[in-house]
A tleap script that builds the chain and sets N, CA, C and O, in Angstrom:
source leaprc.protein.ff14SB
mol = sequence {
  NASN GLY PHE THR ARG LYS GLN LEU PRO THR
  PHE ILE LEU ASN VAL VAL ASP GLY GLY LEU
  PHE GLY ALA ASN LEU ALA ARG ASP ARG TYR
  MET MET TYR LYS MET LEU ALA GLY MET PRO
  GLU LEU ALA THR ASP LEU GLN LEU LEU ILE
  ASN THR ASP GLY GLU LEU PHE PHE ILE ASP
  PHE GLY GLY HIE ALA SER TRP THR MET LYS
  ASP LYS MET ILE LEU THR VAL ARG PRO ARG
  GLU CGLU
}
set mol.1.N position { 335.414 69.947 85.662 }
set mol.1.CA position { 334.398 70.888 85.258 }
set mol.1.C position { 333.909 71.691 86.448 }
set mol.1.O position { 334.239 71.372 87.590 }
set mol.2.N position { 333.134 72.720 86.196 }
set mol.2.CA position { 332.670 73.612 87.246 }
set mol.2.C position { 331.799 72.935 88.286 }
set mol.2.O position { 331.909 73.228 89.476 }
set mol.3.N position { 330.934 72.031 87.847 }
set mol.3.CA position { 330.055 71.338 88.788 }
set mol.3.C position { 330.868 70.519 89.779 }
set mol.3.O position { 330.600 70.544 90.981 }
set mol.4.N position { 331.851 69.801 89.279 }
set mol.4.CA position { 332.691 68.973 90.149 }
set mol.4.C position { 333.426 69.835 91.159 }
set mol.4.O position { 333.490 69.485 92.338 }
set mol.5.N position { 333.978 70.954 90.721 }
set mol.5.CA position { 334.710 71.836 91.646 }
set mol.5.C position { 333.813 72.355 92.759 }
set mol.5.O position { 334.263 72.514 93.894 }
set mol.6.N position { 332.556 72.619 92.448 }
set mol.6.CA position { 331.620 73.111 93.471 }
set mol.6.C position { 331.242 72.008 94.451 }
set mol.6.O position { 331.022 72.277 95.632 }
set mol.7.N position { 331.164 70.774 93.976 }
set mol.7.CA position { 330.735 69.655 94.812 }
set mol.7.C position { 331.866 69.039 95.625 }
set mol.7.O position { 331.611 68.377 96.630 }
set mol.8.N position { 333.109 69.247 95.205 }
set mol.8.CA position { 334.250 68.580 95.831 }
set mol.8.C position { 334.392 68.852 97.331 }
set mol.8.O position { 334.611 67.900 98.080 }
set mol.9.N position { 334.281 70.092 97.814 }
set mol.9.CA position { 334.426 70.304 99.262 }
set mol.9.C position { 333.409 69.507 100.090 }
set mol.9.O position { 333.766 68.962 101.135 }
set mol.10.N position { 332.173 69.430 99.649 }
set mol.10.CA position { 331.164 68.662 100.367 }
set mol.10.C position { 331.492 67.180 100.310 }
set mol.10.O position { 331.321 66.472 101.303 }
set mol.11.N position { 331.957 66.703 99.172 }
set mol.11.CA position { 332.338 65.302 99.032 }
set mol.11.C position { 333.454 64.963 100.014 }
set mol.11.O position { 333.392 63.941 100.698 }
set mol.12.N position { 334.465 65.811 100.085 }
set mol.12.CA position { 335.614 65.550 100.956 }
set mol.12.C position { 335.188 65.465 102.417 }
set mol.12.O position { 335.738 64.665 103.173 }
set mol.13.N position { 334.221 66.275 102.820 }
set mol.13.CA position { 333.732 66.222 104.196 }
set mol.13.C position { 333.074 64.888 104.527 }
set mol.13.O position { 332.987 64.520 105.699 }
set mol.14.N position { 332.614 64.166 103.526 }
set mol.14.CA position { 331.948 62.879 103.742 }
set mol.14.C position { 332.906 61.691 103.741 }
set mol.14.O position { 332.492 60.561 103.999 }
set mol.15.N position { 334.178 61.938 103.453 }
set mol.15.CA position { 335.180 60.868 103.508 }
set mol.15.C position { 335.500 60.627 104.976 }
set mol.15.O position { 336.037 61.506 105.650 }
set mol.16.N position { 335.170 59.437 105.474 }
set mol.16.CA position { 335.325 59.136 106.891 }
set mol.16.C position { 336.733 58.641 107.210 }
set mol.16.O position { 337.341 59.078 108.188 }
set mol.17.N position { 337.243 57.741 106.398 }
set mol.17.CA position { 338.542 57.121 106.653 }
set mol.17.C position { 339.507 57.481 105.526 }
set mol.17.O position { 339.483 56.870 104.458 }
set mol.18.N position { 340.351 58.471 105.774 }
set mol.18.CA position { 341.285 58.938 104.748 }
set mol.18.C position { 342.262 57.871 104.290 }
set mol.18.O position { 342.651 57.849 103.123 }
set mol.19.N position { 342.666 56.983 105.197 }
set mol.19.CA position { 343.588 55.909 104.833 }
set mol.19.C position { 342.952 54.921 103.873 }
set mol.19.O position { 343.560 54.529 102.877 }
set mol.20.N position { 341.721 54.520 104.178 }
set mol.20.CA position { 340.985 53.612 103.306 }
set mol.20.C position { 340.731 54.270 101.950 }
set mol.20.O position { 340.883 53.631 100.909 }
set mol.21.N position { 340.347 55.534 101.965 }
set mol.21.CA position { 340.086 56.272 100.735 }
set mol.21.C position { 341.334 56.284 99.854 }
set mol.21.O position { 341.261 55.979 98.664 }
set mol.22.N position { 342.477 56.638 100.442 }
set mol.22.CA position { 343.725 56.709 99.681 }
set mol.22.C position { 344.153 55.358 99.127 }
set mol.22.O position { 344.609 55.265 97.987 }
set mol.23.N position { 344.005 54.302 99.942 }
set mol.23.CA position { 344.396 52.962 99.497 }
set mol.23.C position { 343.509 52.482 98.347 }
set mol.23.O position { 344.008 51.964 97.348 }
set mol.24.N position { 342.208 52.654 98.490 }
set mol.24.CA position { 341.290 52.222 97.427 }
set mol.24.C position { 341.501 53.034 96.155 }
set mol.24.O position { 341.488 52.483 95.054 }
set mol.25.N position { 341.696 54.336 96.304 }
set mol.25.CA position { 341.898 55.186 95.138 }
set mol.25.C position { 343.184 54.801 94.402 }
set mol.25.O position { 343.206 54.742 93.172 }
set mol.26.N position { 344.251 54.540 95.156 }
set mol.26.CA position { 345.512 54.127 94.523 }
set mol.26.C position { 345.331 52.810 93.777 }
set mol.26.O position { 345.810 52.662 92.653 }
set mol.27.N position { 344.647 51.860 94.394 }
set mol.27.CA position { 344.401 50.559 93.755 }
set mol.27.C position { 343.600 50.722 92.465 }
set mol.27.O position { 343.957 50.165 91.427 }
set mol.28.N position { 342.514 51.491 92.545 }
set mol.28.CA position { 341.638 51.626 91.377 }
set mol.28.C position { 342.255 52.494 90.289 }
set mol.28.O position { 341.984 52.280 89.107 }
set mol.29.N position { 343.078 53.468 90.664 }
set mol.29.CA position { 343.783 54.258 89.649 }
set mol.29.C position { 344.766 53.381 88.884 }
set mol.29.O position { 344.911 53.520 87.669 }
set mol.30.N position { 345.442 52.479 89.591 }
set mol.30.CA position { 346.368 51.563 88.925 }
set mol.30.C position { 345.600 50.638 87.980 }
set mol.30.O position { 346.043 50.379 86.862 }
set mol.31.N position { 344.449 50.143 88.434 }
set mol.31.CA position { 343.623 49.293 87.589 }
set mol.31.C position { 343.192 50.058 86.332 }
set mol.31.O position { 343.185 49.500 85.235 }
set mol.32.N position { 342.834 51.330 86.494 }
set mol.32.CA position { 342.427 52.146 85.357 }
set mol.32.C position { 343.600 52.348 84.400 }
set mol.32.O position { 343.427 52.278 83.184 }
set mol.33.N position { 344.780 52.594 84.938 }
set mol.33.CA position { 345.978 52.746 84.106 }
set mol.33.C position { 346.223 51.495 83.268 }
set mol.33.O position { 346.446 51.586 82.060 }
set mol.34.N position { 346.180 50.324 83.912 }
set mol.34.CA position { 346.414 49.068 83.203 }
set mol.34.C position { 345.337 48.838 82.140 }
set mol.34.O position { 345.628 48.372 81.039 }
set mol.35.N position { 344.109 49.165 82.480 }
set mol.35.CA position { 343.007 48.976 81.539 }
set mol.35.C position { 343.188 49.872 80.311 }
set mol.35.O position { 343.023 49.421 79.177 }
set mol.36.N position { 343.526 51.132 80.543 }
set mol.36.CA position { 343.677 52.062 79.422 }
set mol.36.C position { 344.941 51.794 78.616 }
set mol.36.O position { 344.977 52.078 77.419 }
set mol.37.N position { 345.971 51.254 79.246 }
set mol.37.CA position { 347.172 50.880 78.494 }
set mol.37.C position { 346.863 49.737 77.544 }
set mol.37.O position { 347.399 49.676 76.437 }
set mol.38.N position { 345.999 48.834 77.978 }
set mol.38.CA position { 345.631 47.701 77.141 }
set mol.38.C position { 344.560 48.012 76.116 }
set mol.38.O position { 344.522 47.412 75.042 }
set mol.39.N position { 343.683 48.959 76.453 }
set mol.39.CA position { 342.579 49.322 75.557 }
set mol.39.C position { 342.411 50.844 75.548 }
set mol.39.O position { 341.443 51.361 76.106 }
set mol.40.N position { 343.333 51.554 74.929 }
set mol.40.CA position { 343.292 53.021 74.976 }
set mol.40.C position { 342.031 53.617 74.358 }
set mol.40.O position { 341.683 54.761 74.651 }
set mol.41.N position { 341.352 52.868 73.519 }
set mol.41.CA position { 340.133 53.398 72.917 }
set mol.41.C position { 339.043 53.662 73.950 }
set mol.41.O position { 338.122 54.436 73.687 }
set mol.42.N position { 339.131 53.037 75.112 }
set mol.42.CA position { 338.147 53.288 76.164 }
set mol.42.C position { 338.238 54.714 76.713 }
set mol.42.O position { 337.267 55.228 77.269 }
set mol.43.N position { 339.381 55.344 76.561 }
set mol.43.CA position { 339.577 56.697 77.097 }
set mol.43.C position { 338.743 57.747 76.380 }
set mol.43.O position { 338.563 58.846 76.904 }
set mol.44.N position { 338.233 57.437 75.204 }
set mol.44.CA position { 337.463 58.427 74.457 }
set mol.44.C position { 336.105 58.703 75.085 }
set mol.44.O position { 335.502 59.744 74.824 }
set mol.45.N position { 335.620 57.784 75.907 }
set mol.45.CA position { 334.316 57.978 76.535 }
set mol.45.C position { 334.353 57.459 77.964 }
set mol.45.O position { 333.422 56.790 78.413 }
set mol.46.N position { 335.422 57.766 78.671 }
set mol.46.CA position { 335.594 57.252 80.023 }
set mol.46.C position { 334.795 58.103 81.003 }
set mol.46.O position { 334.992 59.314 81.108 }
set mol.47.N position { 333.907 57.452 81.702 }
set mol.47.CA position { 333.156 58.107 82.757 }
set mol.47.C position { 333.219 57.206 83.974 }
set mol.47.O position { 333.162 55.982 83.857 }
set mol.48.N position { 333.337 57.811 85.132 }
set mol.48.CA position { 333.386 57.012 86.336 }
set mol.48.C position { 332.754 57.761 87.491 }
set mol.48.O position { 332.616 58.984 87.476 }
set mol.49.N position { 332.383 57.002 88.470 }
set mol.49.CA position { 331.878 57.529 89.733 }
set mol.49.C position { 332.880 57.141 90.802 }
set mol.49.O position { 333.564 56.124 90.683 }
set mol.50.N position { 332.964 57.947 91.841 }
set mol.50.CA position { 333.840 57.631 92.969 }
set mol.50.C position { 333.012 57.738 94.236 }
set mol.50.O position { 332.221 58.668 94.394 }
set mol.51.N position { 333.195 56.782 95.140 }
set mol.51.CA position { 332.450 56.863 96.390 }
set mol.51.C position { 333.352 57.386 97.500 }
set mol.51.O position { 334.538 57.635 97.280 }
set mol.52.N position { 332.791 57.548 98.682 }
set mol.52.CA position { 333.550 58.137 99.791 }
set mol.52.C position { 334.555 57.165 100.394 }
set mol.52.O position { 335.288 57.532 101.313 }
set mol.53.N position { 334.605 55.939 99.899 }
set mol.53.CA position { 335.649 54.987 100.286 }
set mol.53.C position { 336.790 54.973 99.279 }
set mol.53.O position { 337.731 54.193 99.427 }
set mol.54.N position { 336.723 55.829 98.250 }
set mol.54.CA position { 337.780 55.912 97.256 }
set mol.54.C position { 337.693 54.890 96.149 }
set mol.54.O position { 338.634 54.740 95.371 }
set mol.55.N position { 336.580 54.185 96.064 }
set mol.55.CA position { 336.408 53.177 95.017 }
set mol.55.C position { 335.885 53.839 93.750 }
set mol.55.O position { 335.000 54.694 93.799 }
set mol.56.N position { 336.449 53.430 92.609 }
set mol.56.CA position { 336.024 53.959 91.323 }
set mol.56.C position { 335.068 52.963 90.666 }
set mol.56.O position { 335.292 51.754 90.696 }
set mol.57.N position { 334.003 53.493 90.076 }
set mol.57.CA position { 333.021 52.679 89.360 }
set mol.57.C position { 332.966 53.192 87.934 }
set mol.57.O position { 332.502 54.304 87.682 }
set mol.58.N position { 333.441 52.377 87.004 }
set mol.58.CA position { 333.512 52.768 85.600 }
set mol.58.C position { 332.161 52.525 84.943 }
set mol.58.O position { 331.569 51.455 85.086 }
set mol.59.N position { 331.684 53.531 84.223 }
set mol.59.CA position { 330.370 53.447 83.586 }
set mol.59.C position { 330.474 53.904 82.134 }
set mol.59.O position { 331.439 54.562 81.743 }
set mol.60.N position { 329.483 53.552 81.357 }
set mol.60.CA position { 329.298 54.066 79.998 }
set mol.60.C position { 330.446 53.745 79.056 }
set mol.60.O position { 330.900 54.619 78.318 }
set mol.61.N position { 330.920 52.511 79.070 }
set mol.61.CA position { 331.891 52.096 78.066 }
set mol.61.C position { 331.162 51.850 76.748 }
set mol.61.O position { 329.950 51.637 76.740 }
set mol.62.N position { 331.876 51.878 75.665 }
set mol.62.CA position { 331.289 51.515 74.390 }
set mol.62.C position { 331.345 52.601 73.340 }
set mol.62.O position { 330.923 52.368 72.207 }
set mol.63.N position { 331.849 53.779 73.667 }
set mol.63.CA position { 331.935 54.846 72.686 }
set mol.63.C position { 332.864 54.518 71.533 }
set mol.63.O position { 332.790 55.139 70.473 }
set mol.64.N position { 333.735 53.545 71.738 }
set mol.64.CA position { 334.707 53.154 70.715 }
set mol.64.C position { 334.173 52.075 69.775 }
set mol.64.O position { 334.870 51.680 68.840 }
set mol.65.N position { 332.970 51.598 70.000 }
set mol.65.CA position { 332.462 50.445 69.250 }
set mol.65.C position { 332.400 50.686 67.742 }
set mol.65.O position { 332.531 49.744 66.960 }
set mol.66.N position { 332.204 51.923 67.334 }
set mol.66.CA position { 332.073 52.205 65.896 }
set mol.66.C position { 333.389 52.629 65.252 }
set mol.66.O position { 333.397 53.085 64.108 }
set mol.67.N position { 334.492 52.486 65.967 }
set mol.67.CA position { 335.779 52.907 65.441 }
set mol.67.C position { 336.233 52.018 64.291 }
set mol.67.O position { 335.921 50.829 64.236 }
set mol.68.N position { 336.974 52.625 63.383 }
set mol.68.CA position { 337.606 51.868 62.303 }
set mol.68.C position { 338.952 51.337 62.788 }
set mol.68.O position { 339.428 51.731 63.853 }
set mol.69.N position { 339.551 50.464 62.029 }
set mol.69.CA position { 340.868 49.932 62.386 }
set mol.69.C position { 341.898 51.059 62.454 }
set mol.69.O position { 342.785 51.032 63.307 }
set mol.70.N position { 341.791 52.050 61.564 }
set mol.70.CA position { 342.728 53.177 61.575 }
set mol.70.C position { 342.605 53.958 62.883 }
set mol.70.O position { 343.615 54.353 63.465 }
set mol.71.N position { 341.383 54.181 63.343 }
set mol.71.CA position { 341.180 54.876 64.616 }
set mol.71.C position { 341.881 54.129 65.752 }
set mol.71.O position { 342.543 54.743 66.589 }
set mol.72.N position { 341.734 52.816 65.776 }
set mol.72.CA position { 342.335 52.009 66.837 }
set mol.72.C position { 343.860 52.040 66.763 }
set mol.72.O position { 344.534 52.054 67.793 }
set mol.73.N position { 344.403 52.051 65.545 }
set mol.73.CA position { 345.860 52.079 65.388 }
set mol.73.C position { 346.446 53.397 65.891 }
set mol.73.O position { 347.557 53.417 66.422 }
set mol.74.N position { 345.719 54.483 65.731 }
set mol.74.CA position { 346.205 55.796 66.173 }
set mol.74.C position { 346.441 55.799 67.670 }
set mol.74.O position { 347.397 56.415 68.141 }
set mol.75.N position { 345.582 55.119 68.431 }
set mol.75.CA position { 345.692 55.120 69.885 }
set mol.75.C position { 346.458 53.931 70.453 }
set mol.75.O position { 346.541 53.779 71.672 }
set mol.76.N position { 347.011 53.094 69.600 }
set mol.76.CA position { 347.755 51.935 70.075 }
set mol.76.C position { 348.993 52.396 70.850 }
set mol.76.O position { 349.752 53.246 70.386 }
set mol.77.N position { 349.176 51.818 72.030 }
set mol.77.CA position { 350.339 52.169 72.857 }
set mol.77.C position { 351.571 51.529 72.239 }
set mol.77.O position { 351.623 50.317 72.026 }
set mol.78.N position { 352.539 52.345 71.963 }
set mol.78.CA position { 353.796 51.863 71.375 }
set mol.78.C position { 354.947 52.104 72.351 }
set mol.78.O position { 354.947 53.101 73.073 }
set mol.79.N position { 355.905 51.216 72.378 }
set mol.79.CA position { 357.072 51.446 73.253 }
set mol.79.C position { 357.831 52.700 72.810 }
set mol.79.O position { 357.909 53.018 71.623 }
set mol.80.N position { 358.377 53.386 73.785 }
set mol.80.CA position { 359.189 54.574 73.462 }
set mol.80.C position { 360.470 54.166 72.784 }
set mol.80.O position { 361.090 53.163 73.136 }
set mol.81.N position { 360.858 54.958 71.808 }
set mol.81.CA position { 362.143 54.714 71.162 }
set mol.81.C position { 363.221 55.422 71.972 }
set mol.81.O position { 363.070 56.589 72.335 }
set mol.82.N position { 364.287 54.724 72.248 }
set mol.82.CA position { 365.362 55.327 73.059 }
set mol.82.C position { 366.587 55.598 72.225 }
set mol.82.O position { 367.586 56.101 72.740 }
savepdb mol mol.pdb
quit
């Protein structure tokens, strides 16, 4: 969004250790991938914060709580057919 784009340059200037930032971000992105693969319904209301060490903090889960079984089936991860 526009706000994030305006804030990003200032945020980047506050990253002290680029190696630590990259390592933490890679770790937490993988964790997020695994989490969403297992529970794709969380993606409908995924919000997170990131700090200058590259750590992700997931907030505001629960938007899927009122979903019906049909809603959950639509987002179920299925193996690709080859």
